[in-house]
Each structure stands twice: as structure tokens, then as C-alpha cells.
C-alpha positions as CSV (number, residue, x, y, z in Angstrom):
1,M,43.9,-159.9,-3.4
2,Y,41.2,-157.7,-2.0
3,R,41.1,-154.3,-3.5
4,P,38.7,-151.6,-2.1
5,L,36.0,-150.5,-4.5
6,A,37.1,-146.8,-4.0
7,D,40.6,-147.6,-5.3
8,E,39.4,-149.9,-8.0
9,L,37.1,-147.1,-9.4
10,R,39.6,-144.4,-9.1
11,P,39.3,-142.0,-12.2
12,K,42.3,-142.4,-14.8
13,T,41.7,-138.9,-16.3
14,L,40.8,-135.5,-15.2
15,D,37.5,-135.7,-16.9
16,D,36.5,-138.6,-14.7
17,V,37.1,-136.7,-11.5
18,V,34.1,-136.0,-9.5
19,G,33.7,-132.3,-8.3
20,Q,36.4,-129.8,-8.3
21,K,35.2,-128.0,-11.4
22,H,36.6,-124.7,-10.2
23,I,40.1,-125.9,-10.7
24,L,39.5,-128.9,-13.1
25,G,36.7,-127.7,-15.4
26,P,37.4,-126.8,-19.0
27,D,39.0,-123.6,-18.2
28,G,40.2,-124.6,-14.7
29,L,43.7,-123.3,-13.8
30,L,45.0,-126.8,-12.7
31,R,43.8,-128.4,-15.7
32,R,45.6,-125.9,-17.9
33,I,48.8,-126.5,-15.9
34,V,48.6,-130.1,-16.3
35,S,47.9,-129.8,-20.1
36,S,51.0,-127.8,-20.3
37,G,53.2,-130.4,-19.1
38,N,55.1,-127.9,-16.8
39,I,54.2,-129.1,-13.4
40,P,55.0,-126.8,-10.5
41,N,55.3,-128.0,-6.8
42,M,52.0,-127.9,-5.4
43,V,50.0,-128.2,-2.1
44,F,46.4,-129.7,-2.4
45,Y,44.3,-128.4,0.5
46,G,40.8,-129.7,1.3
47,P,38.7,-132.4,3.0
48,S,39.2,-136.1,2.8
49,G,37.8,-138.1,-0.2
50,T,37.6,-135.0,-2.5
51,G,40.2,-136.4,-5.1
52,K,43.5,-135.1,-4.1
53,T,45.4,-138.2,-4.3
54,T,43.5,-139.3,-7.4
55,V,44.4,-136.0,-9.1
56,A,48.2,-136.4,-8.1
57,S,48.2,-139.9,-9.7
58,I,46.6,-138.6,-13.0
59,I,49.2,-135.9,-13.2
60,A,52.2,-138.4,-12.7
61,A,50.6,-140.7,-15.4
62,Q,50.1,-137.7,-17.9
63,T,53.4,-136.3,-17.5
64,N,55.4,-139.5,-17.5
65,R,56.9,-139.1,-14.1
66,T,57.6,-141.8,-11.6
67,L,55.1,-141.5,-8.8
68,R,56.2,-142.1,-5.2
69,K,53.8,-141.8,-2.3
70,L,54.5,-141.3,1.3
71,N,52.2,-140.6,4.1
72,A,53.7,-138.1,6.6
73,T,51.9,-139.9,9.5
74,T,54.2,-143.0,9.2
75,A,57.0,-141.8,7.0
76,G,60.3,-140.3,7.9
77,I,63.6,-139.0,6.8
78,G,64.8,-142.4,5.9
79,D,61.8,-142.8,3.4
80,I,62.8,-139.5,1.8
81,R,66.4,-140.6,1.5
82,Q,65.2,-143.7,-0.2
83,I,63.4,-141.7,-2.8
84,I,66.4,-139.3,-3.2
85,A,68.6,-142.3,-3.9
86,E,66.4,-143.2,-6.9
87,L,67.1,-139.9,-8.6
88,D,69.1,-139.9,-11.9
89,T,68.8,-143.8,-12.1
90,M,66.9,-146.0,-14.4
91,L,64.0,-146.2,-11.8
92,T,63.1,-142.6,-12.4
93,P,63.8,-141.8,-16.0
94,G,61.3,-138.9,-16.1
95,G,61.9,-137.5,-12.6
96,V,60.0,-138.3,-9.5
97,L,56.7,-136.8,-8.5
98,L,56.4,-137.2,-4.8
99,Y,53.1,-137.3,-3.4
100,L,53.3,-136.6,0.4
101,D,49.9,-137.1,2.0
102,E,49.1,-135.3,5.4
103,I,52.2,-133.0,5.2
104,Q,51.1,-131.3,8.3
105,Y,52.6,-134.3,10.3
106,F,56.1,-133.6,9.0
107,N,58.2,-131.4,11.2
108,K,60.2,-128.3,10.0
109,K,63.5,-130.6,9.5
110,Q,61.7,-133.2,7.5
111,Q,60.1,-130.7,5.2
112,Q,63.5,-128.8,4.8
113,S,65.1,-131.9,3.6
114,L,63.0,-131.8,0.4
115,L,64.1,-128.0,-0.4
116,E,67.2,-128.8,-2.3
117,F,65.6,-131.4,-4.6
118,I,62.3,-129.6,-5.4
119,E,64.4,-126.5,-6.1
120,D,66.5,-128.0,-8.9
121,G,63.5,-129.9,-10.3
122,R,64.7,-133.6,-9.7
123,I,61.6,-133.8,-7.5
124,T,58.2,-132.5,-8.2
125,L,56.3,-132.4,-4.9
126,I,52.6,-132.5,-4.4
127,A,51.8,-132.3,-1.0
128,S,48.3,-132.8,0.5
129,T,46.6,-131.7,3.7
130,T,43.2,-131.4,5.4
131,E,44.4,-128.5,7.4
132,N,45.3,-124.9,6.6
133,P,48.7,-125.1,4.8
134,Y,49.6,-121.5,5.9
135,F,49.5,-122.6,9.3
136,Y,51.1,-126.1,9.0
137,V,53.5,-126.0,6.0
138,Y,57.0,-124.6,6.4
139,N,57.2,-121.1,5.0
140,A,60.2,-122.0,2.6
141,L,58.4,-124.9,1.2
142,L,55.1,-123.0,0.9
143,S,56.9,-120.1,-1.1
144,R,58.1,-122.8,-3.6
145,S,54.7,-124.2,-4.1
146,T,51.1,-123.4,-5.6
147,V,48.3,-124.0,-3.4
148,F,45.0,-125.4,-4.8
149,E,42.0,-125.9,-2.6
150,F,39.8,-129.0,-3.1
151,K,36.2,-128.4,-2.1
152,Q,33.6,-130.7,-0.6
153,V,32.0,-132.6,-3.4
154,P,28.2,-131.5,-3.9
155,A,25.9,-134.4,-3.3
156,S,24.5,-134.2,-7.0
157,E,28.0,-135.0,-8.2
158,V,28.6,-137.6,-5.5
159,E,25.3,-139.2,-6.7
160,K,26.7,-139.8,-10.1
161,A,29.7,-141.7,-8.6
162,V,27.4,-143.8,-6.4
163,E,25.2,-144.8,-9.3
164,R,28.2,-145.9,-11.3
165,A,29.6,-147.9,-8.3
166,L,26.1,-149.5,-7.9
167,R,26.0,-150.5,-11.6
168,I,29.5,-151.9,-11.4
169,M,28.8,-154.0,-8.3
170,Q,25.4,-155.3,-10.0
171,E,27.4,-156.4,-12.9
172,R,29.8,-158.5,-10.7
173,T,27.0,-160.1,-8.6
174,E,25.8,-163.4,-9.9
175,K,22.3,-162.9,-8.2
176,P,19.7,-160.3,-9.4
177,V,20.0,-157.1,-7.4
178,E,16.9,-155.0,-6.4
179,I,17.8,-151.5,-5.2
180,E,15.0,-149.6,-3.4
181,P,14.3,-146.0,-4.7
182,G,16.4,-143.4,-2.9
183,V,19.3,-145.6,-2.1
184,A,21.9,-143.8,-4.3
185,R,20.6,-140.3,-3.3
186,Y,20.7,-141.1,0.4
187,V,24.3,-142.4,0.2
188,A,25.4,-139.3,-1.7
189,Q,23.8,-136.9,0.7
190,S,25.1,-138.7,3.9
191,C,28.8,-139.1,2.9
192,G,29.4,-135.3,3.5
193,G,31.1,-134.7,0.1
194,D,33.5,-137.6,0.7
195,V,33.5,-139.6,-2.6
196,R,35.7,-142.5,-1.1
197,K,33.2,-142.6,1.9
198,S,30.4,-143.0,-0.5
199,M,32.3,-146.0,-2.4
200,N,32.9,-147.7,0.9
201,A,29.2,-147.3,1.8
202,V,28.2,-149.0,-1.7
203,E,30.7,-151.8,-0.9
204,L,29.2,-152.4,2.5
205,L,25.6,-152.4,1.2
206,F,26.4,-155.2,-1.1
207,S,28.2,-157.1,1.6
208,A,25.3,-156.9,4.0
209,A,22.5,-157.2,1.4
210,R,19.7,-159.7,2.3
211,E,18.5,-162.3,-0.1
212,E,14.6,-162.2,-0.8
213,D,13.1,-164.4,-3.4
214,G,16.3,-165.2,-5.0
215,K,17.5,-161.7,-5.3
216,L,19.7,-159.3,-3.2
217,L,18.0,-156.4,-1.7
218,L,19.6,-153.0,-1.0
219,S,17.3,-151.5,1.1
220,L,17.1,-147.7,2.3
221,D,16.9,-148.8,5.8
222,D,20.4,-150.5,5.4
223,A,21.7,-147.5,3.4
224,K,20.8,-145.2,6.6
225,A,22.4,-147.8,8.9
226,V,25.7,-147.9,6.7
227,A,25.9,-144.1,6.4
228,Q,24.9,-143.1,9.9
229,K,26.4,-139.9,10.9
230,S,28.9,-140.0,8.0
231,A,27.9,-136.6,6.7
232,M,29.4,-135.1,9.9
233,R,32.8,-133.5,9.3
234,Y,34.2,-132.8,12.7
235,D,37.8,-132.8,14.2
236,K,37.9,-131.0,17.5
237,D,41.5,-129.8,16.7
238,G,41.1,-129.3,13.0
239,D,39.6,-126.6,10.7
240,D,36.1,-128.0,10.7
241,H,35.8,-127.4,14.4
242,F,36.8,-123.8,14.2
243,D,34.6,-123.3,11.1
244,I,31.5,-124.5,12.8
245,L,32.5,-122.3,15.9
246,S,32.7,-119.4,13.7
247,A,29.5,-120.1,11.7
248,L,27.4,-120.6,14.9
249,M,28.8,-117.2,16.4
250,K,28.0,-115.5,13.2
251,S,24.6,-116.8,12.7
252,L,23.8,-115.8,16.2
253,R,25.1,-112.3,15.7
254,G,23.3,-112.2,12.3
255,S,20.0,-112.8,13.9
256,D,19.4,-116.2,11.8
257,P,17.8,-118.5,14.3
258,D,17.5,-121.3,11.6
259,A,21.3,-121.2,10.8
260,A,22.2,-121.0,14.4
261,L,20.2,-124.1,15.1
262,H,21.8,-125.9,12.2
263,Y,25.3,-125.2,13.6
264,L,24.1,-126.0,17.2
265,A,23.1,-129.4,15.9
266,R,26.4,-130.1,14.4
267,F,28.1,-129.6,17.8
268,L,25.4,-131.7,19.5
269,E,25.8,-134.6,16.9
270,A,29.5,-134.5,17.2
271,G,29.0,-134.6,21.1
272,D,31.0,-131.4,21.7
273,L,28.8,-129.8,24.4
274,P,31.5,-127.5,26.0
275,S,32.4,-125.8,22.8
276,A,28.7,-124.9,22.0
277,C,28.1,-123.7,25.6
278,R,31.0,-121.5,25.6
279,R,30.2,-120.0,22.1
280,I,26.6,-119.4,23.1
281,L,27.3,-117.7,26.3
282,C,30.0,-115.5,24.6
283,S,27.5,-114.4,22.0
284,A,25.0,-113.3,24.6
285,C,27.7,-111.1,26.2
286,E,29.2,-109.8,23.1
287,D,26.5,-109.5,20.5
288,V,23.4,-108.8,22.8
289,G,24.9,-107.4,25.7
290,V,23.3,-104.3,27.2
291,A,20.6,-104.1,24.4
292,Y,18.9,-106.9,26.5
293,P,20.9,-107.3,29.6
294,Q,18.7,-109.9,31.2
295,I,19.8,-112.3,28.5
296,I,23.1,-113.1,30.2
297,P,21.7,-114.6,33.2
298,I,19.0,-116.4,31.2
299,V,21.5,-117.9,28.8
300,K,24.0,-118.8,31.7
301,A,21.0,-120.7,33.2
302,C,20.5,-122.7,30.0
303,V,24.2,-123.3,29.7
304,D,24.2,-124.6,33.3
305,S,21.2,-126.8,32.6
306,A,22.7,-128.3,29.5
307,L,25.8,-129.3,31.2
308,M,23.9,-130.8,34.2
309,L,21.7,-132.6,31.9
310,G,24.0,-133.9,29.5
311,L,23.4,-135.1,25.9
312,P,20.8,-135.7,24.3
313,E,18.7,-133.7,26.7
314,A,21.2,-130.7,26.5
315,K,19.5,-129.8,23.3
316,L,16.5,-128.5,25.1
317,P,18.0,-125.6,27.0
318,L,20.7,-124.8,24.5
319,S,18.1,-124.6,21.6
320,D,16.2,-122.3,23.8
321,A,19.3,-120.1,24.2
322,V,20.1,-120.1,20.6
323,V,16.8,-118.9,19.5
324,L,16.7,-116.3,22.1
325,I,20.1,-114.8,21.2
326,A,19.4,-114.9,17.4
327,T,15.9,-113.1,17.7
328,A,17.0,-110.6,20.6
329,P,18.1,-106.9,19.8
330,K,21.8,-106.7,19.2
331,S,24.4,-104.2,20.7
332,N,28.2,-104.5,20.9
333,S,28.8,-101.1,22.5
334,A,30.1,-102.6,25.7
335,Y,32.4,-105.0,23.7
336,M,33.8,-102.2,21.7
337,G,34.1,-99.9,24.7
338,I,36.3,-102.4,26.6
339,N,38.3,-103.0,23.6
340,A,39.2,-99.4,23.2
341,A,39.9,-99.0,26.8
342,M,42.3,-102.0,26.7
343,A,43.8,-100.6,23.6
344,D,44.8,-97.5,25.6
345,I,46.0,-99.4,28.7
346,Q,48.4,-101.5,26.2
347,A,49.6,-98.2,24.6
348,G,50.6,-97.0,28.0
349,K,47.8,-94.3,28.3
350,T,47.1,-94.4,32.1
351,G,48.4,-91.8,34.4
352,P,47.9,-91.4,38.2
353,I,44.3,-92.1,39.5
354,P,42.7,-88.9,40.6
355,R,43.2,-88.3,44.2
356,Q,39.5,-88.1,45.0
357,L,39.1,-91.8,43.7
358,Q,42.0,-93.2,45.7
359,N,41.6,-95.4,48.6
360,V,41.5,-93.2,51.7
361,H,42.4,-96.2,53.9
362,A,45.8,-96.4,52.3
363,D,46.9,-93.1,54.0
364,G,48.9,-93.7,57.1
365,T,49.8,-91.5,60.1
366,G,51.7,-88.5,58.9
367,F,50.5,-88.9,55.3
368,E,46.8,-87.7,55.7
369,R,45.6,-85.7,52.7
370,E,42.3,-84.1,51.9
371,Q,40.7,-86.7,49.5
372,G,37.9,-84.5,48.2
373,Y,35.7,-87.3,47.1
374,L,32.0,-86.1,46.2
375,Y,29.6,-88.9,47.2
376,P,27.0,-89.0,44.4
377,H,24.1,-90.2,46.6
378,E,24.2,-86.9,48.6
379,Y,23.3,-85.0,45.4
380,P,20.0,-84.6,43.4
381,G,19.6,-87.4,41.0
382,H,22.4,-89.3,42.6
383,W,24.9,-87.6,40.5
384,V,27.4,-84.8,40.7
385,A,30.0,-83.7,38.3
386,Q,33.6,-85.0,39.3
387,Q,36.7,-86.2,37.5
388,Y,36.9,-89.9,37.3
389,L,39.4,-90.5,34.4
390,P,43.1,-89.7,35.0
391,D,44.4,-86.4,33.6
392,A,46.0,-88.1,30.5
393,L,42.7,-89.4,29.4
394,L,40.3,-86.5,30.2
395,G,37.5,-86.3,27.7
396,T,38.1,-89.7,26.4
397,R,34.9,-91.8,25.3
398,Y,35.0,-95.5,25.2
399,Y,31.0,-96.1,25.3
400,D,28.7,-94.9,22.7
401,P,25.1,-96.1,23.5
402,A,23.8,-98.3,20.5
403,E,20.4,-97.5,18.9
404,N,18.2,-99.8,20.9
405,K,15.4,-99.0,23.3
406,T,17.3,-100.1,26.5
407,E,20.4,-98.1,25.8
408,Q,18.7,-95.1,24.4
409,A,16.4,-94.9,27.4
410,A,19.4,-95.0,29.7
411,A,21.3,-92.4,27.7
412,E,18.3,-90.1,27.7
413,Y,17.8,-90.6,31.5
414,W,21.4,-89.6,32.4
415,R,21.2,-86.6,29.7
416,K,18.4,-85.0,31.7
417,I,20.0,-85.8,35.1
418,K,23.2,-84.1,34.1
419,E,21.5,-81.1,32.6
420,E,19.5,-80.5,35.7
421,A,22.5,-80.9,37.9
């Protein structure tokens, strides 16, 4: 029966696991816990192909527990009941280690069904998820578990696994194999830190290898075709999407055009044009703002052009917008001002609108009152002292000019006007 290379080469000991040195290294916390034999309930959180399933299998083998695997995308209460029925029988002499993959797809009731059994120790649960467990795992279950984060495997570590896979596949092949320079490195770099994906790429390379002069050729061009876009981790509803959104916004705010272009490229490669456009326009308003107010219509024009052009040409106006925002002077003074004003409104700090600002046309017959509004354009400098804020907020300041040329020039202009009035 066919067995995928990734499954066949799955490590049997913690020493063989690629990556995760922060928890599985010589002094790693998870390694020390496994060595003690006292295995708590755990949640493994991290991207696909980083060793979560492998480590769970190794823990079960090293601690003489019966391993049962469920995938929450297809499993239900019936599958859990079946495992519970095996408890305290000859089938599970050392207890059960339940590996529940993609736990985020289990609802609250399904997760709750495990509580009694993990609490009394008859089931040791290792749940895995690619999403933030603090958002997706039921609190009662989470409070009884220890969370370990599995990180994307560095390309240098993946390359070792790829070279090992290539050697094993060469040994199995009857014909001589010629591997072009750079194949292993390219596969390792293009798999996005997913070791499983790199194993699949190696297997595909051998399946599609051309025969030349009695030898199988694994070419760099074939490696590029097999691994095309596989380094991109992107799920529009998952953590990666929001991480890239955050990284783009923070790179723009941090005035790093190179990083901003990188994260824009991720959106474009994933084909998510609306998310990129929204974030770029938001940054122009929030992070540049009145330090360079002309940037807002400029960026809006770039966004409109991108949406009209579509991909791939949308990269042209969007890259212009990203570089412009990243290199522009920054100010969040208006953003901070509106936040402060809204906080007061939400706290109930309002009060009646001063009479001189009220709509005079709202006064009906028999309810005429002197409004007392002073029309600024009738005064020198187009300004006159007058109360605008409600009585309850007199003296409140929401806007403080930032230290950029545009805002300082405006502040100085009004300071002189008001001193002369």
C-alpha cells in the first residue's frame, strides 16, 4: 500500500524532530516534561507541517500510552464515546493519549465531553490547532492544559530534512539520479517552514523526473514548478491574514518602505486586493494624516486605480502608495484627538450645545430667541473669540499639533491671529 514519504520519514525520537529547539532542545521545557514521564494535557499551537502530530506520537510511544487520533473536522461525539469505551480495558493498559487535531472545529459541547476524563487522568489530551487557542479552545479545557507554540521551521533546518529525503529516494531508485545544484535549498526555502510540504515536493520531483542518458534528472526548474507559491502561508480567515495586515500597517507607520513592500507583495501573491487597499488607505489617514494632508486623496486615487486595474497591474499604484506613505512625515494627532473626543461622548460628557451654535431655523413662532452667534468672517483674521464647546467641556483640548512642518505652521498662524484679535 502506498505510504507518503512524509509519513514514512516521520521522526521516531525528539532528537530527530526538525526545528522547535525552543521547546525540544537540550534544555527545552517540553523535552524535560516528556523525560519526566508525567505528561499533562497540552495544546500544540502553530502552522501546519511543524511537527505537532509527530511530537504527540513520540510522546505516546515514550510513555507507553495508547495513541488515539481524531481530527475535529470529521470526528464527533460518537468517536469520543468509542475511545471512552476503551478505557480500563485490555486495549488501553497504560491509559489513552488522545491526539485531537484541529480542535478549533469542535464546538463547546464536544470539547466539554472530554473534561471528566482528562480531569481524572484516564485520558491525556494533546490538542493541536493552527489558530490562536485562546480564541478557539473552550476556557475550561484550556485551563486544564499547557499551551506550547510550534514555530515555522527555519529554511536551514528544513534543508537538512530535504537532503535526507533526497538520499533515501535515491537509494530506492534503480536508475542513477542526477540532482542539479540548488534543488534542496530551493525546496527548503519555498515550503514556508512546512516540513511535510517539503517532503511532498521531494516525492513529486522523483515522480516527475525526466530520464536523460540513462539517468533521472532532478532539475531546478522542476523544483520551482513543484514548489510554486508554496512558501505563502495565507488563510483569509486565519491568524496569518491578520498577522500580515498588522505587519503591513506597522511597517508603514514605522517608515520602512522595504518591509511595507514585502507585506504588500504577500497580499498580492495571495490575490487579496481588498484587504491591502483598505489597510493602505487607513494608514494614510491614521499615520500620516495632517502632517501631509494631500496624501489622503493621492492614496485614494491609487486604491481606486488598483481596484479598477485588478491584478497583476494593481501592484503599480499600490506600490506607489506604500512607498509614499512609508516615506512621508508622520502624525497621528487627528486620530488621537477623535479618540479622546469619542471617549468623552461614551462617558456621557456632552451637555447642551451652546445657544449661539444652535440651528436658528429650528426656532418657531412664539419661540424666538436671540442666538448671539458671531460670524468669524466679519472679524479681522476671520476669527473671533466665542464659546464652541458645551459648558461641561469648557477648556477641554482634544487636538495637539504634532512636531511636523505642516501642523506647526498652522499652529503658529492661529497663535498670531488669536493674539492680535
